[in-house]
C-alpha positions in Angstrom: 9.9 -2.4 -9.1 7.2 -1.6 -12.0 9.0 -1.3 -15.4 8.5 -2.2 -19.3 10.8 -2.0 -22.2 10.2 -3.6 -25.5 12.7 -4.2 -28.3 12.6 -5.2 -32.0 15.0 -6.7 -33.8 15.6 -8.6 -37.7 17.0 -12.0 -37.0 18.2 -14.7 -39.5 14.5 -16.1 -38.5 12.3 -13.3 -39.0 11.1 -10.3 -36.7 11.8 -11.0 -33.4 9.9 -9.3 -30.5 10.1 -9.0 -27.0 8.8 -6.9 -24.2 9.3 -7.3 -20.4 6.9 -6.0 -18.0 8.0 -6.2 -14.0 6.2 -5.3 -10.8 7.0 -5.5 -7.5 7.9 -9.4 -5.7 9.6 -10.0 -3.0 11.4 -12.8 -5.1 12.2 -13.0 -8.8 8.6 -14.4 -10.6 9.5 -15.4 -14.1 6.6 -15.8 -16.4 7.3 -16.9 -20.3 4.6 -15.9 -22.9 6.4 -16.8 -26.0 5.8 -18.7 -29.4 6.1 -23.0 -29.0 9.1 -22.6 -31.3 10.6 -20.3 -29.0 10.3 -22.6 -25.7 13.1 -24.1 -26.6 15.6 -21.4 -25.7 13.7 -21.2 -22.2 16.6 -22.1 -20.1 19.1 -19.4 -21.8 16.3 -16.7 -21.3 16.0 -17.9 -17.7 19.9 -17.6 -17.3 20.1 -13.9 -19.2 16.8 -12.6 -16.6 18.9 -13.7 -13.0 22.1 -12.1 -14.6 20.1 -8.6 -14.8 17.6 -8.6 -12.6 17.3 -10.1 -8.8 13.6 -9.8 -7.3 10.3 -8.8 -9.1 7.4 -11.0 -10.6 8.8 -10.3 -14.6 6.2 -11.1 -17.9 8.6 -12.2 -20.8 6.6 -12.0 -24.6 8.4 -13.0 -26.9 7.2 -13.7 -30.6 8.9 -13.8 -34.0 7.2 -13.5 -37.5 9.4 -15.4 -40.2 10.1 -14.4 -43.6 8.6 -15.8 -46.8 5.7 -17.5 -45.1 3.3 -18.7 -47.2 -0.1 -16.9 -47.0 -3.1 -18.6 -46.1 -6.2 -19.1 -49.1 -3.6 -20.6 -51.8 -4.9 -24.1 -53.5 -4.1 -26.5 -55.6 -5.8 -25.7 -59.1 -4.5 -28.8 -61.0 -6.5 -31.1 -58.3 -9.6 -28.8 -58.2 -9.6 -29.0 -62.3 -9.5 -32.9 -61.9 -12.1 -32.6 -58.9 -14.5 -31.0 -61.8 -14.2 -32.8 -64.1 -14.8 -35.8 -62.5 -17.9 -34.1 -61.2 -19.1 -34.1 -64.8 -18.5 -36.7 -65.8 -20.5 -38.2 -63.3 -23.7 -36.0 -64.7 -23.0 -36.9 -67.8 -22.6 -41.3 -66.7 -25.9 -41.2 -65.0 -27.5 -38.2 -67.3 -28.3 -36.2 -63.8 -28.8 -32.0 -63.8 -26.7 -30.6 -60.8 -24.1 -27.9 -60.9 -21.1 -28.0 -59.0 -20.8 -26.3 -55.1 -17.3 -24.7 -54.7 -18.1 -24.5 -51.4 -18.2 -28.3 -51.1 -15.3 -28.8 -53.2 -12.9 -26.2 -51.5 -13.2 -28.8 -48.3 -12.0 -32.0 -50.7 -8.9 -33.4 -49.4 -5.6 -31.3 -50.8 -7.5 -28.5 -52.5 -5.6 -26.1 -50.0 -1.9 -26.7 -50.3 0.1 -26.2 -46.5 2.5 -23.8 -46.6 5.8 -25.2 -45.4 7.2 -25.3 -41.9 9.6 -22.8 -40.4 13.3 -23.4 -40.6 14.8 -25.0 -37.8 16.1 -22.2 -35.3 19.8 -22.7 -34.9 23.0 -21.6 -32.5 22.9 -18.2 -34.7 19.3 -17.3 -33.9 19.7 -18.9 -30.6 22.8 -15.8 -30.4 20.1 -12.9 -32.3 17.9 -14.2 -29.4 20.2 -13.6 -26.4 21.3 -10.5 -27.4 17.9 -8.6 -28.0 16.9 -10.2 -24.6 19.9 -8.5 -22.9 19.2 -4.9 -24.8 15.9 -5.3 -23.6 16.9 -5.8 -20.3 18.9 -2.8 -20.2 16.1 -0.5 -21.5 13.9 -2.1 -18.6 16.9 -1.3 -15.8 17.2 1.9 -17.3 13.4 2.8 -16.7 13.7 1.0 -13.2 16.4 3.2 -12.2 15.2 6.4 -13.4 12.2 5.4 -10.8 14.1 3.9 -8.3 15.8 7.5 -8.0 12.6 9.5 -7.7 11.4 7.5 -5.7 14.4 7.6 -3.2 14.6 11.3 -3.0 10.7 11.0 -2.8 11.5 8.8 0.6 14.0 11.4 1.9 11.5 13.3 4.1 11.0 10.3 6.0 13.9 10.0 6.9 14.5 13.3 7.9 11.2 12.9 10.0 12.9 10.2 12.0 16.1 11.7 12.3 14.5 14.6 13.7 11.7 12.7 15.9 14.4 11.2 17.6 16.6 14.1 18.1 13.3 15.1 20.1 13.0 12.6 21.9 16.6 12.4 23.1 16.1 16.1 24.4 12.7 15.4 26.4 14.8 11.7 27.8 17.7 14.4 29.2 15.4 16.5 30.8 12.9 14.1 32.5 15.9 11.8 33.3 17.3 13.1 36.5 13.2 14.0 37.7 12.3 10.4 36.7 15.9 8.5 38.8 14.6 11.0 41.7 10.8 10.1 41.8 11.8 6.4 41.7 13.6 7.1 44.7 11.0 8.6 46.8 8.9 5.8 45.9 11.2 3.1 47.3 11.5 5.5 50.1 8.3 5.0 50.9 7.6 1.2 50.1 10.3 0.3 52.3 11.6 2.7 54.5 10.6 1.0 57.4 12.3 -2.3 56.4 15.6 -0.4 57.5 17.8 0.0 53.9 20.0 2.1 53.9 19.9 5.4 51.5 23.1 4.2 50.0 21.0 0.9 48.6 18.0 2.7 48.1 19.4 5.2 45.2 21.2 2.1 44.0 17.7 0.2 43.3 16.2 3.5 42.0 19.4 4.1 39.7 18.5 0.1 38.4 14.5 0.6 38.0 15.6 3.8 35.7 17.8 2.2 33.9 15.4 -0.6 32.7 13.3 2.6 31.9 15.8 4.6 29.8 15.6 4.8 26.1 19.4 5.8 25.8 20.3 2.5 23.7 17.6 2.1 21.6 17.8 6.0 20.6 21.5 5.0 19.7 20.7 2.2 17.8 17.4 4.0 16.3 20.1 6.6 15.2 22.5 4.2 13.9 20.0 2.0 11.7 18.7 5.9 10.3 21.9 7.0 9.6 22.9 3.5 7.5 18.9 3.9 5.7 20.6 7.2 4.1 23.6 5.8 3.2 21.9 2.9 1.7 19.6 5.3 -1.0 22.8 7.4 -1.5 24.9 4.4 -2.4 22.5 2.6 -4.8 23.2 -0.9 -6.1 20.4 -3.9 -5.5 19.1 -2.5 -2.1 16.0 -4.0 -1.7 16.7 -6.8 1.0 19.3 -4.9 2.8 16.4 -1.8 3.4 14.0 -4.8 4.7 16.2 -5.6 7.2 17.0 -2.5 8.6 13.4 -1.5 9.2 12.8 -4.3 11.0 15.6 -3.4 12.9 14.3 0.3 13.6 10.7 -1.2 14.0 12.3 -3.3 17.1 14.1 -0.2 18.7 10.7 2.1 18.3 8.9 -1.0 19.9 10.9 -1.0 22.7 10.7 2.6 22.9 7.3 2.6 23.1 7.2 0.1 26.0 10.2 1.9 28.0 8.0 5.2 28.8 5.0 4.1 29.6 5.5 5.5 33.6 7.5 8.7 32.9 4.3 10.9 33.3 3.2 13.5 30.6 7.2 13.8 29.0 6.0 10.0 28.3 3.2 10.6 26.4 5.4 13.5 24.4 8.1 10.4 23.7 5.3 8.2 22.9 3.2 10.3 20.2 7.1 10.8 19.1 7.8 7.2 18.7 4.4 6.5 16.9 5.4 9.1 14.3 8.5 7.3 13.5 6.5 3.9 13.4 4.8 5.7 10.8 7.6 6.4 9.1 8.9 3.2 8.9 5.7 1.9 7.6 5.7 4.5 4.5 9.2 4.2 3.6 8.5 -0.1 4.1 5.6 0.3 1.3 8.2 1.4 -1.0 10.6 -0.5 -0.4 8.9 -3.3 -1.8 9.3 -1.4 -4.6 12.8 -1.1 -5.1 15.3 -4.4 -6.1 
């Protein structure tokens, strides 16, 4: 699920800036972009992130602006004065007419003073970093929850379309099933009548063939899965993986319905059209479910 959050906090080591950006991904995929001095806390950061996020591509960016850092451009005045004096003394000793080049002098060793390195980051800073990262994660998940609610609301019409199509298929099935049984019986009678098979056996064989072409069981399971899908959306929480499974099962039941209705004439074509519509609804939901955790 997409999301972004940014937190800035003052710590004992300076201003800490933390940003989190997420996009959809089937697993938890963490990528860190942090300053070198913060790299030692990566394992701790991973642990905190896993407690708050279970899936998604997550970019973690973090920087620390230390207090009282030495500004660039300072130089050693006394050492530069020594270099100048030595230059003038050499000109006098060898009777040379020359002027010192400041650009060259500034490149001499020791002219620019290196600032003191940053103080080591201690346990107190680690606690402050963890608190800042947790606050950033809270903001991120609040953002993602708002988006998730909007996404679930947008998928409600797709679920309702599946429910209505399944009801229509059930109605068509109830109307054509007796005629389908009779047509099968007549066909078997034409094919096997001369073999001396009894009427009861013909009826039994016709019933067996009709049962293999009946889609009642698939419709029952499809309705159960659809209702569970709706309930999962309403319940909330970490629903991404459950939705993946439910949509996979719904897709399987719909494919079975399509395979069973090829011999039911015009009614079968109508059921096929409705089932293809259900598959389209399932695919639309599946595309969006990739964005849900």
